[in-house]
DRENPAPA-87412 format. One line per field, with one value per residue (C-alpha): x, y, z; residue number from 0; chain; residue in three letters. Coordinates in Angstrom, 2 decimals. Layout:
<rs>
x X  ...
y Y  ...
z Z  ...
num NUM  ...
cadena A  ...
residuo ala  ...
</rs>
This chain:
<rs>
x -19.78  -22.27  -25.50  -24.55  -27.08  -26.56  -28.19  -28.79  -28.60  -30.02  -30.01  -30.65  -33.64  -32.66  -36.12  -36.04  -32.54  -33.48  -36.77  -35.60  -31.86  -30.89  -32.97  -30.99  -27.69  -28.11  -27.58  -23.97  -23.84  -24.73  -22.42  -24.01  -22.53  -23.97  -23.15  -22.80  -24.90  -25.81  -26.43  -28.30  -31.82  -33.70  -34.72  -32.02  -28.49  -27.09  -29.24  -28.01  -24.38  -25.06  -26.71  -24.01  -21.20  -22.48  -22.49  -19.02  -17.63  -19.25  -17.95  -19.63  -20.74  -18.87  -19.44  -18.74  -18.32  -20.83  -20.62  -22.58  -19.88  -17.10  -17.96  -16.90  -13.65  -11.96  -14.47  -16.42  -19.19  -22.54  -25.37  -27.15  -27.89  -24.52  -24.09  -23.31  -19.58  -19.74  -21.32  -18.85  -16.09  -17.52  -17.18  -13.63  -12.70  -14.19  -12.18  -8.94  -9.60  -10.52  -14.02  -15.13  -14.08  -14.46  -15.38  -16.04  -16.33  -18.53  -18.76  -22.31  -23.26  -23.32  -19.86  -20.75  -18.31  -19.86  -18.02  -19.76  -19.10  -21.36  -22.02  -20.43  -17.25  -17.51  -15.50  -13.08  -12.55  -11.97  -9.35  -7.70  -7.38  -5.51  -8.48  -8.68  -10.26  -11.81  -14.12  -11.77  -8.82  -10.95  -12.10  -8.55  -7.38  -10.27  -9.53  -6.11  -8.19  -6.81  -6.86  -8.13  -10.30  -12.01  -13.38  -14.08  -17.68  -17.42  -15.71  -17.02  -18.79  -20.55  -21.25  -24.94  -26.24  -28.42  -26.26  -22.68  -22.24  -24.34  -23.80  -20.02  -20.03  -22.73  -20.79  -17.20  -16.67  -18.16  -18.51  -18.38  -15.37  -17.59  -20.99  -21.55  -23.81  -24.31  -26.47  -26.42  -28.81  -31.41  -32.78  -36.35  -38.43  -39.85  -42.28  -44.40  -43.11  -41.69  -38.55  -35.67  -33.34  -33.01  -34.69  -31.56  -31.14  -34.83  -35.06  -32.22  -33.69  -36.09  -37.49  -38.65  -40.89  -41.65  -38.06  -36.84  -34.08  -33.22  -31.23  -29.75  -28.22  -25.30  -23.09  -20.85  -22.71  -25.26  -25.70  -27.77  -29.08  -30.03  -30.75  -34.32  -34.72  -35.98  -36.34  -36.96  -39.35  -38.35  -39.86  -42.99  -41.83  -38.30  -35.83  -32.10  -30.60  -29.93  -27.31  -27.38  -24.22  -22.06  -18.45  -16.72  -13.65  -12.40
y 44.21  41.37  40.00  37.42  34.71  32.85  29.43  27.60  23.86  21.71  18.32  16.13  18.14  18.44  19.61  22.62  23.54  23.28  25.16  28.11  28.56  27.46  30.13  32.75  30.97  31.30  35.07  35.88  38.72  36.40  34.48  31.72  30.74  27.59  27.16  23.37  20.31  19.52  15.86  13.44  13.44  14.40  12.14  12.88  13.62  12.25  14.71  17.59  16.64  16.43  19.87  21.53  19.78  21.28  24.76  24.34  23.33  26.37  28.78  31.48  28.93  28.77  25.61  25.51  22.34  21.31  18.65  16.26  16.52  16.38  12.84  11.64  13.64  12.47  13.55  11.20  9.32  9.90  9.71  6.33  6.24  6.98  8.10  5.63  5.24  6.92  10.02  10.08  9.89  13.02  14.92  13.68  14.84  18.30  18.53  17.59  20.07  22.81  23.05  22.65  25.55  26.12  29.80  32.83  36.55  39.17  42.95  44.25  47.38  49.38  48.17  45.46  42.52  39.05  35.84  32.76  29.26  26.34  26.62  29.99  30.95  30.85  33.20  30.43  29.35  32.98  33.33  30.08  31.56  34.52  36.89  38.18  41.63  41.27  38.70  38.32  37.40  34.96  33.26  33.02  31.42  28.95  28.00  26.73  23.90  24.23  21.00  19.96  23.10  22.16  18.87  20.05  19.94  23.63  24.42  26.08  22.94  21.90  24.76  25.12  28.66  28.97  27.11  27.78  30.33  33.28  32.87  32.75  36.22  37.71  36.97  37.10  40.45  43.93  44.00  41.62  42.09  41.35  39.92  36.27  34.12  30.45  27.42  24.18  25.18  27.79  29.59  28.90  25.95  26.99  24.08  25.25  28.84  28.35  29.72  27.40  29.72  31.60  34.95  37.10  35.75  35.96  39.67  40.38  38.26  38.96  36.16  35.97  32.94  32.65  32.96  30.98  33.37  34.77  37.90  38.22  41.62  42.17  45.15  45.61  43.31  40.55  36.83  35.77  32.21  30.72  27.02  26.54  23.18  21.31  18.05  14.91  16.42  20.06  23.30  24.45  28.08  29.39  31.71  32.31  35.58  37.96  40.71  43.17  45.10  43.03  41.97  38.66  39.49  36.01
z 36.48  36.12  37.45  40.07  40.91  44.20  44.40  47.66  48.33  45.51  47.23  44.23  42.96  39.31  38.22  40.54  39.38  35.71  36.08  38.17  37.67  34.18  32.40  34.34  33.71  29.97  30.11  29.05  31.59  34.49  36.84  38.93  42.29  43.85  47.54  47.69  48.55  44.97  45.75  48.04  49.49  46.31  43.40  40.79  41.97  38.71  36.77  38.91  38.25  34.53  34.41  36.49  34.63  31.39  32.92  34.43  31.07  29.45  32.10  34.24  36.85  40.16  42.16  45.89  47.91  50.57  53.25  51.02  48.35  50.93  52.01  48.55  48.62  51.78  54.40  56.65  54.83  56.54  54.02  54.13  50.38  48.77  45.19  42.46  42.01  38.60  40.14  43.02  40.40  38.75  42.02  42.52  39.02  39.69  42.91  41.16  38.35  40.86  39.46  43.08  45.30  49.02  48.86  46.70  47.38  45.78  45.96  45.52  43.60  46.85  47.89  50.40  50.46  50.80  51.64  50.25  51.55  52.24  55.98  56.72  58.52  62.31  64.50  65.62  62.01  60.97  63.67  62.60  59.10  60.58  61.01  57.41  57.21  53.75  52.21  49.26  51.47  53.48  50.27  48.93  52.18  52.23  48.64  49.70  51.25  54.80  56.73  59.24  59.31  56.08  57.44  61.00  62.21  63.14  59.85  56.66  55.42  58.63  61.08  61.94  61.49  64.57  67.07  65.94  63.15  64.30  68.08  67.64  66.08  68.30  71.47  70.20  68.47  68.40  64.61  61.64  59.33  56.29  55.45  54.61  52.44  53.32  52.70  54.74  57.53  58.38  61.43  60.26  59.08  55.74  55.49  58.44  58.74  62.22  63.85  64.77  66.67  69.93  70.47  70.11  66.56  65.75  66.55  64.10  61.29  58.45  56.29  52.69  53.05  49.34  48.08  51.13  52.20  55.61  56.48  59.97  60.67  63.02  63.65  60.63  58.26  57.80  57.24  54.26  54.46  51.09  51.71  50.40  52.14  49.10  51.00  48.95  46.41  45.91  47.19  45.36  45.53  45.94  44.22  44.05  45.26  42.38  42.76  39.84  38.89  41.26  40.91  41.60  43.69  44.66
num 0  1  2  3  4  5  6  7  8  9  10  11  12  13  14  15  16  17  18  19  20  21  22  23  24  25  26  27  28  29  30  31  32  33  34  35  36  37  38  39  40  41  42  43  44  45  46  47  48  49  50  51  52  53  54  55  56  57  58  59  60  61  62  63  64  65  66  67  68  69  70  71  72  73  74  75  76  77  78  79  80  81  82  83  84  85  86  87  88  89  90  91  92  93  94  95  96  97  98  99  100  101  102  103  104  105  106  107  108  109  110  111  112  113  114  115  116  117  118  119  120  121  122  123  124  125  126  127  128  129  130  131  132  133  134  135  136  137  138  139  140  141  142  143  144  145  146  147  148  149  150  151  152  153  154  155  156  157  158  159  160  161  162  163  164  165  166  167  168  169  170  171  172  173  174  175  176  177  178  179  180  181  182  183  184  185  186  187  188  189  190  191  192  193  194  195  196  197  198  199  200  201  202  203  204  205  206  207  208  209  210  211  212  213  214  215  216  217  218  219  220  221  222  223  224  225  226  227  228  229  230  231  232  233  234  235  236  237  238  239  240  241  242  243  244  245  246  247  248  249
cadena A  A  A  A  A  A  A  A  A  A  A  A  A  A  A  A  A  A  A  A  A  A  A  A  A  A  A  A  A  A  A  A  A  A  A  A  A  A  A  A  A  A  A  A  A  A  A  A  A  A  A  A  A  A  A  A  A  A  A  A  A  A  A  A  A  A  A  A  A  A  A  A  A  A  A  A  A  A  A  A  A  A  A  A  A  A  A  A  A  A  A  A  A  A  A  A  A  A  A  A  A  A  A  A  A  A  A  A  A  A  A  A  A  A  A  A  A  A  A  A  A  A  A  A  A  A  A  A  A  A  A  A  A  A  A  A  A  A  A  A  A  A  A  A  A  A  A  A  A  A  A  A  A  A  A  A  A  A  A  A  A  A  A  A  A  A  A  A  A  A  A  A  A  A  A  A  A  A  A  A  A  A  A  A  A  A  A  A  A  A  A  A  A  A  A  A  A  A  A  A  A  A  A  A  A  A  A  A  A  A  A  A  A  A  A  A  A  A  A  A  A  A  A  A  A  A  A  A  A  A  A  A  A  A  A  A  A  A  A  A  A  A  A  A  A  A  A  A  A  A
residuo met  ala  arg  ile  val  ile  val  gly  asp  val  gly  gly  cys  ala  gly  glu  leu  glu  arg  val  val  leu  pro  leu  ala  gly  asp  pro  asp  thr  ile  val  ile  gln  val  gly  asp  leu  val  asp  arg  gly  pro  asp  ser  ala  gly  val  leu  arg  leu  val  gly  glu  arg  leu  ala  ala  gly  arg  trp  ile  gln  leu  ile  gly  asn  his  glu  ala  gln  tyr  leu  gly  gly  val  ala  phe  trp  pro  gln  pro  leu  ala  glu  ser  asp  ala  ala  val  leu  arg  ser  trp  trp  leu  arg  glu  trp  leu  arg  val  ala  ala  ala  val  arg  thr  ala  asp  gly  glu  glu  leu  leu  leu  cys  his  ala  gly  leu  thr  leu  pro  ala  trp  arg  glu  leu  gly  ala  pro  val  thr  ala  ala  thr  ala  ala  asp  leu  leu  asn  thr  arg  pro  glu  pro  leu  leu  trp  asp  tyr  asp  gly  pro  leu  trp  ala  glu  ala  gly  ser  arg  leu  tyr  pro  ser  trp  leu  thr  gly  val  ala  ser  leu  pro  phe  ser  gln  val  his  gly  his  ser  ser  val  val  arg  phe  ala  asp  arg  gln  trp  ala  cys  glu  glu  arg  ile  arg  val  arg  thr  thr  val  asp  trp  asp  ala  arg  his  thr  val  thr  arg  cys  ser  gly  gly  arg  phe  leu  gly  val  asp  pro  lys  his  gly  thr  thr  gly  ala  ala  arg  trp  ala  pro  val  val  leu  pro  asp  ala  arg  leu  ile  ala
</rs>
């Protein structure tokens, strides 16, 4: 059992990562899982890679791939201010060494299984994987790096929460097979505290505006959105998700 800390998108904001997350990461009983999009947009992507590289080398840090990393690893380039070649080479080395993973799975203290991947697993993507019934199996299958699913715009690095991820499950099945945690997109705008989703999602969702998390409940489980939307300068207030007495299962 361990304390598991789940960190949303960092987006080049090294100061926010160092200030909020690294003090928690120093605890030997803590495992950090970061859900991808370490780089781009913010002021110091190189600094983020340096900080995370140190933690990866030390262990007890699990790094997932986001769409912003994927563009340097064989995906379609889309960001107008690309990383320096030396920083892109760092990401490629992490991918080759399997320091970058597609997914992870956690069991909470009360027995809930959570699948973690950058954008979440849509119903069509879940079916393409063979409809795994546990989060651990889904994570193991995603970590085989299935192509072309991995790079698809409705896949686990790209699916938008409010328009693709949540609606696919709400209309496609009676019950979720497991809960999910994702970054990448949100059903709210934290900057002005406005909703950015349809009413059927809104009525199922609660928001922690200060921590910048959302929880959308569906039959059989929930979706936990953890992208704090740091923007170019970093959020003034935000927090990772902390799961005490949890277990890493994939």
